[in-house]
N, C-alpha and C positions, 0 to 999 in steps of 0.2 A: 504493499501499499502507498503510493506515496506521498507527500505532505498536499500533492491537490487535490488524490480523493479522501480526505481529513474530515469527518463532518465540522461544522466550523467551531464550534466550542472547543473542539481538539488545537484549533488553530491560533484559537486565543492564548490556548492553556501555554503551547509551547513558544509563542511571543511574550507571554508575562514571567515564564521562567527565565526567556531567554533576556531579557530586559532586567533580570535578577530581582525581579517585584513578589510579595507574595500577595494573594488573593484579598485578603485585610488592605495593601497598600494600593491594588488596582482599586477594590472598592472605594476606598474612600477619593480613591481622586476622580472614580466617575458622581458620586456623591448618590454612590445604592450600596448595598447591604454586602455584606462578604459571601452570604447565604446567597446574595442574586449572581454573585461572583461563580459560585460553585457549583449552582442549576444551570450556568449555560455551561459552562467549562462540560458539566456530565453532560450536557444534551433533554435537560428535563425541562428548561426554559427557552424555547427557541427566539433567537436572533430576527424577529420580522418587519423589523423597522430599520432602513438605512440611516436614520441619523441617529439611531441608536449606533450601527458599526461602524459608522464613519467616525462619532466620539469614541468609540473604544480604541479604531486605528490611530486615532491622532492621540490618546493616552498612551498608546502602543508603540508610537512613531514608524507604522505601516499605514501603506496605502491600502484603502477597505479591498482593492479589488485582491489582496495577497492576505485577506481573512475571508473573501468568498472563494478563494481555491482559483480565482482566476489568473489566467496568463496577464501579467505586468505587461502595458503599449509601452513602446521603448524606440527613438525614433529611430530610424533604419541608417546605420553607420555607426551610430553612437554608444559604444559600450555603454555598459553603467555604470555609474557612478563619474562617470564625467560630469555631467550637467552639476553635481551639486561639488564638485573641487572647483571650479568654474566658478560657483557662485561665490563657493568659501577665498577663494583667492581673492575672486575683485574684493567680496569684505574687506580681508586685512591690506588691499592696496587702498581704500580708501580711509581707513581707520590709520597709517602709516604718513597721509599725506597731512591729520588733524595734528601730530604732533608739535607741541610748542618747544620752541627752541632756546 
């Protein structure tokens, strides 16, 4: 079973663990109960609203498509992560110009 074949709750649990978060930490950041997070991860409670999936994705710092098990759309010819690196470098360049001497 690949990660794309997993139920959404299992993907949420995997990303939560990857982010070194407990169920309680995730629940606090979502303003939900630990029980709610536990039920989502076990598949007892369905994630049937995209707005909730977006909120979970935001807290876990992943695209909603990752939680949904859909392939991430990337621009043709651009390797994963290149745009993020460009953005970070642009921010860094902007910060270095602001230093007072």
